[in-house]
N, C-alpha and C positions, 0 to 999 in steps of 0.2 A: 365633433361633428354632430349637428343634430339630426334626428331622424330625418326629417324635411330634407336637409341639405344632402344626404347619402340617398335619399330615394331621386332627388333631382338630379345629382351626377349620375346615378344609374341609367336614368331615362335619356339623359342627354346623349348617352353613348349608342342608343337603338338606333339602327339605321333609317327607320321610318318616322322619327322624331326629330326635330330640330328645337334649340332655344330660341326663344322669342320674347319680347316686352307683352305682358298680358293686356289684352285690351281695356281692361278696368286701370289699367296704370298702376297697379301696385304689386311689388314683389317680382317674381319670374315666372315664367311659363314654357311649356312645350307644345309645339304644334305638328301636325300631320300635314301631309298634302293638301285633305279634306278641311282643315281649320284647327282651331285651339283644342288641345286635349286636357291640359291640367294648367292650374294657377296655383302656385306655392306663395300663400300670403303671409305665412307666419313660420316660425320654427315647429309649429304643431299642426296647422291648419290647410288642407288642400283641397281646392275644388276641382272637381273632375266632370267634364262633360261626356253624357252619354245620352244615344238617340232615344226617342220616348220608347221604341220597339224593345231596346236592350234593358230600361228600367222596368218595363212590364214584364218582360221574362225572368229578370233576377228578383223581382219584387219581394217575394217571400224572403230571399236570403238577405236583401239589403234591409229589409224592415227588421230582420233578427239581429243584425249587427250594431253593438252599441258604439261603434266607431264611425258608424256613417248616420248623417242626417240628410233629409231629403226636404227640399223647401217646394210646397206646393206651387205649381205654375212655371217651376225652373226645370231645365234639362241638365243642371250642374248638381250634383251630390258633392256634400262635404264631408271629406275623412278627417278625423282627428287621430294622429298619429302618437300614440301614447306608448307603444311597444314595437319590437321588431316584427312581430306579427302583422300589424297595422302596415307596414311598409310592403310586407309580402303580400297583403290585401290589395294595396293600391297598386303595385306592378300587375298584379293579376287583372285588376278591373281596366288599367290603361291598355292591357293587351286586348280585353273584350271590347274596350271603346274603339280601338283601332279597327279590329274585324268588324264591329257594328257599322262604323262611319262607311267603310267599304262596301259591305254587303247590303244596308238599308239606309242608306243617307236620309236626313231629314227631307221632307217636302220643301220645295223652293218656297212656297206660299208662308212658310212657317215664320213667325214673327221671331227675329232673334231677341234674346233676354240676356241680361248681363249676367256674371257669374253670383254666386250667394254672398260673396263679400261686400257686394253693394246692396244687398239686402239686408243687411243688420246681423248681430250676434245672437239673436234671440231664435234659432232655429227650433223648429219643432219636426217631430217625425209627421210624413203626411199619411193620409189614410190611402194606401197603396190599393185598395179595392176600388177606388174611383178613379184611376190614372188609366 
């Protein structure tokens, strides 16, 4: 069992999440009542949707993690699952994403953007001081 499949199986048992087809059409996803939370695109890469406020709140921690890539202009972060600790990080961030969606939903006028998988593989860390 890969790390991604293990994480997906765990998340699929959470009461606030359900399995779904990702809007990008690639892989598997989990969603909450407020929308998609995570897309599992490969055995190693997971796109996780965070609110702008959550990204700003955890910017320093996200920036310091080598397992996370942030694409400028996207509210999806990409996690690379290389170790069991990366799965733990993913589960923690999914919990943060669920709470953030409930407490600070994105503004209605915000333009939806696709997950990072649609933006190519050459991810670079963003300058989070500008977010």
